[in-house]
C-alpha positions as CSV (number, residue, x, y, z in Angstrom):
1,X,-18.4,-10.3,19.4
2,X,-17.8,-6.6,19.7
3,X,-20.8,-4.2,19.8
4,X,-20.1,-3.1,16.2
5,X,-19.7,-6.1,14.2
6,X,-19.7,-10.1,13.9
7,X,-16.1,-10.2,14.4
8,X,-16.2,-13.6,15.7
9,X,-17.6,-15.1,12.6
10,X,-15.2,-17.2,10.6
11,X,-17.7,-18.0,7.8
12,X,-20.1,-16.1,5.9
13,X,-23.7,-16.1,7.5
14,X,-25.3,-17.1,4.3
15,X,-23.7,-20.5,4.5
16,X,-23.8,-20.5,8.3
17,X,-25.1,-24.0,9.5
18,X,-27.0,-23.2,12.8
19,X,-26.7,-26.8,14.3
20,X,-22.8,-25.9,14.4
21,X,-22.0,-24.8,17.9
22,X,-19.7,-21.8,18.7
23,X,-17.8,-20.9,21.8
24,X,-19.6,-17.7,21.8
25,X,-23.0,-18.1,22.7
26,X,-24.2,-15.2,20.8
27,X,-23.5,-16.9,17.6
28,X,-25.6,-19.8,18.5
29,X,-28.7,-17.6,18.4
30,X,-30.7,-17.4,15.2
31,X,-31.9,-13.8,15.9
32,X,-28.2,-12.8,16.2
33,X,-27.1,-14.5,13.1
34,X,-30.0,-13.0,11.0
35,X,-29.0,-9.2,12.3
36,X,-25.4,-9.9,11.2
37,X,-26.4,-11.5,7.8
38,X,-28.4,-8.3,7.2
39,X,-25.6,-6.1,8.1
40,X,-23.1,-8.0,6.0
41,X,-25.8,-7.9,3.0
42,X,-26.1,-4.1,2.9
43,X,-22.2,-3.8,3.3
44,X,-21.7,-6.0,0.4
45,X,-24.2,-4.1,-1.8
46,X,-22.5,-0.9,-0.9
47,X,-19.0,-2.3,-1.4
48,X,-20.0,-3.2,-5.2
49,X,-21.1,0.3,-5.6
50,X,-17.7,1.5,-4.3
51,X,-16.0,-0.7,-6.9
52,X,-18.1,0.8,-9.5
53,X,-16.7,4.2,-8.6
54,X,-13.2,2.8,-8.7
55,X,-13.7,1.4,-12.1
56,X,-15.4,4.5,-13.7
57,X,-11.8,6.1,-13.0
58,X,-9.8,3.1,-13.9
59,X,-8.4,3.2,-10.3
60,X,-7.1,0.1,-8.6
61,X,-8.2,-0.1,-5.1
62,X,-6.2,-1.8,-2.5
63,X,-7.3,-2.5,1.1
64,X,-4.1,-2.5,3.5
65,X,-4.9,-4.6,6.6
66,X,-2.6,-5.5,9.7
67,X,-2.3,-5.2,13.4
68,X,-1.5,-1.9,14.5
69,X,2.2,-0.7,14.1
70,X,3.1,-3.1,11.4
71,X,4.2,-0.1,9.2
72,X,1.3,0.5,6.7
73,X,1.5,4.3,6.9
74,X,5.3,4.1,6.8
75,X,5.3,1.9,3.4
76,X,3.0,4.4,1.8
77,X,5.1,7.2,2.7
78,X,8.1,5.6,1.0
79,X,6.1,4.6,-2.1
80,X,5.1,8.4,-2.2
81,X,8.9,9.3,-2.4
82,X,9.5,6.7,-4.9
83,X,6.8,8.4,-7.4
84,X,6.2,5.1,-9.3
85,X,2.4,5.8,-9.8
86,X,-0.2,8.3,-8.8
87,X,-2.0,7.2,-5.6
88,X,-4.5,8.4,-2.9
89,X,-5.2,7.1,0.4
90,X,-8.3,6.6,2.8
91,X,-7.0,6.4,6.3
92,X,-9.1,4.5,9.0
93,X,-8.2,5.0,12.6
94,X,-10.4,5.3,15.8
95,X,-9.0,8.6,16.5
96,X,-6.6,11.4,15.3
97,X,-5.7,12.6,11.8
98,X,-2.1,11.7,12.4
99,X,-1.6,9.1,9.4
100,X,-3.6,11.3,6.8
101,X,-1.5,14.3,7.8
102,X,1.7,12.3,7.4
103,X,0.7,11.4,4.1
104,X,-0.4,14.8,3.0
105,X,3.0,16.1,4.1
106,X,4.4,13.9,1.4
107,X,2.1,15.3,-1.4
108,X,-0.4,12.3,-1.2
109,X,-4.2,13.2,-1.5
110,X,-5.5,11.7,1.8
111,X,-8.7,11.4,3.7
112,X,-8.9,10.5,7.4
113,X,-11.9,8.5,8.8
114,X,-12.3,8.3,12.5
115,X,-14.3,5.3,13.4
116,X,-14.7,6.0,17.2
117,X,-15.3,2.8,18.6
118,X,-15.6,0.8,15.4
119,X,-12.9,-1.9,15.0
120,X,-12.8,-1.7,11.3
121,X,-13.8,0.2,8.1
122,X,-16.9,-0.7,6.3
123,X,-18.1,0.1,2.7
124,X,-20.4,2.9,4.0
125,X,-17.6,4.8,5.6
126,X,-15.4,4.3,2.5
127,X,-18.2,5.4,0.0
128,X,-18.4,8.8,2.0
129,X,-14.5,9.2,1.8
130,X,-14.6,8.4,-1.9
131,X,-16.3,11.9,-2.6
132,X,-13.3,13.6,-0.8
133,X,-10.3,11.9,-2.8
134,X,-9.5,13.1,-6.6
135,X,-9.9,9.7,-8.2
136,X,-9.9,11.3,-11.7
137,X,-6.2,12.1,-11.0
138,X,-5.3,8.7,-9.5
139,X,-3.9,5.3,-10.5
140,X,-4.3,3.6,-7.1
141,X,-6.4,4.2,-4.2
142,X,-5.1,2.8,-0.9
143,X,-7.8,1.9,1.8
144,X,-5.7,1.8,5.0
145,X,-8.0,-0.1,7.3
146,X,-8.0,0.1,11.1
147,X,-5.1,-1.7,12.8
148,X,-6.8,-5.1,13.5
149,X,-6.2,-8.6,12.6
150,X,-9.7,-9.8,13.1
151,X,-12.7,-7.7,12.1
152,X,-11.5,-6.0,8.9
153,X,-11.3,-9.4,7.3
154,X,-15.2,-9.7,7.4
155,X,-16.0,-6.7,5.6
156,X,-15.6,-6.0,2.0
157,X,-14.8,-2.2,1.5
158,X,-15.1,-2.1,-2.5
159,X,-11.3,-2.8,-3.0
160,X,-9.9,-5.0,-5.8
161,X,-7.0,-6.3,-3.9
162,X,-6.1,-6.8,-0.3
163,X,-2.7,-6.5,1.1
164,X,-2.1,-8.1,4.6
165,X,1.0,-6.9,6.5
166,X,2.9,-8.8,9.5
167,X,6.1,-7.1,10.9
168,X,9.0,-8.8,12.2
169,X,8.6,-7.8,15.7
170,X,5.0,-9.1,15.9
171,X,6.5,-12.6,15.4
172,X,5.8,-15.2,12.5
173,X,3.0,-16.9,14.6
174,X,0.4,-14.3,13.8
175,X,-0.3,-15.8,10.5
176,X,-1.3,-19.0,12.0
177,X,-3.4,-17.4,14.9
178,X,-5.4,-15.1,12.5
179,X,-5.9,-17.4,9.6
180,X,-9.3,-15.8,8.5
181,X,-7.3,-12.7,7.7
182,X,-4.5,-14.1,5.9
183,X,-7.0,-16.2,3.7
184,X,-8.2,-12.9,2.6
185,X,-4.7,-11.8,1.3
186,X,-3.6,-11.4,-2.3
187,X,-0.4,-10.3,-1.0
188,X,1.2,-11.1,2.3
189,X,3.9,-8.3,3.2
190,X,6.6,-9.1,5.7
191,X,7.6,-5.6,7.0
192,X,10.4,-4.2,9.2
193,X,12.9,-7.0,7.8
194,X,15.9,-5.0,8.9
195,X,15.0,-6.1,12.4
196,X,15.3,-9.7,11.6
197,X,18.7,-9.9,13.6
198,X,17.1,-8.7,16.7
199,X,13.8,-10.7,16.7
200,X,12.9,-14.5,16.4
201,X,11.1,-14.3,13.4
202,X,11.4,-17.5,10.9
203,X,10.7,-16.0,7.5
204,X,10.7,-19.5,6.0
205,X,8.2,-20.8,8.5
206,X,5.9,-17.6,8.2
207,X,5.7,-18.1,4.3
208,X,5.0,-21.8,4.6
209,X,2.0,-20.9,7.1
210,X,0.7,-18.1,4.6
211,X,0.8,-20.6,1.6
212,X,-0.9,-23.5,3.7
213,X,-3.7,-21.1,4.4
214,X,-3.8,-19.6,0.8
215,X,-1.5,-21.7,-1.7
216,X,-1.5,-19.1,-4.4
217,X,-0.7,-16.1,-2.3
218,X,2.1,-13.7,-3.1
219,X,4.7,-12.8,-0.4
220,X,7.3,-10.2,-0.4
221,X,9.8,-9.0,2.3
222,X,10.2,-5.1,2.7
223,X,11.9,-2.7,4.7
224,X,11.4,1.0,4.6
225,X,15.2,1.2,4.8
226,X,15.6,-0.8,1.5
227,X,14.5,0.7,-1.5
228,X,14.9,-2.3,-3.5
229,X,12.5,-4.2,-1.4
230,X,10.1,-1.4,-1.9
231,X,10.7,-1.4,-5.7
232,X,9.5,-5.1,-5.7
233,X,6.3,-3.9,-4.0
234,X,5.9,-1.0,-6.5
235,X,6.4,-3.6,-9.2
236,X,3.8,-6.0,-7.9
237,X,1.2,-3.1,-7.8
238,X,2.2,-2.0,-11.3
239,X,1.7,-5.6,-12.6
240,X,-1.7,-5.6,-11.0
241,X,-2.6,-2.3,-12.5
242,X,-1.6,-3.7,-16.0
243,X,-3.6,-6.9,-15.6
244,X,-6.9,-5.0,-14.8
């Protein structure tokens, strides 16, 4: 478990059975579990408050999660160029403003959160950022989480939907290796598909694994070099906007 969160937990602590033994000895300690429960309870309360902010302005909030380098920011840059809907971005990284600066250069309202040592965004960080984003002018607010396939899955940030990306260079085994994250997904986005000829990535196996973890999950294949694939993503988001 890292110093910032209960990232080794695979079940909500409210339902935690203390007689179940974890390989991590810290998670067999009742006091540790009580502390983590309190942290998650406070976070969940703030996440609910964040959703109220989004709903006040009729903004669809989407949490983007993935490992580093999967293409989250690049996909957002291309969506900005397509101009299918108005969106802003709350960026999360340990250091630098680079991703926010990239999006601002495309005319996207963006606010960078530098988490320092924290391996994920939490609802409190996102709440502070909400006051820096012009929600009244947006249709969608993306929350680009810290690149990490573990910790962000445990923290509700107040989004309505979760999109989890897995890129072709990472390998199709990542879905099976990090099931907690992919069980949270409303959409699994297989990115960098233009690289399929150069990597041993089995798209069919990846889809089967994702749907075994979550049978009703949507899956799209995209490449920033293929506007038609990005159009499918934009249409998925617009459909979700209409369904709210």
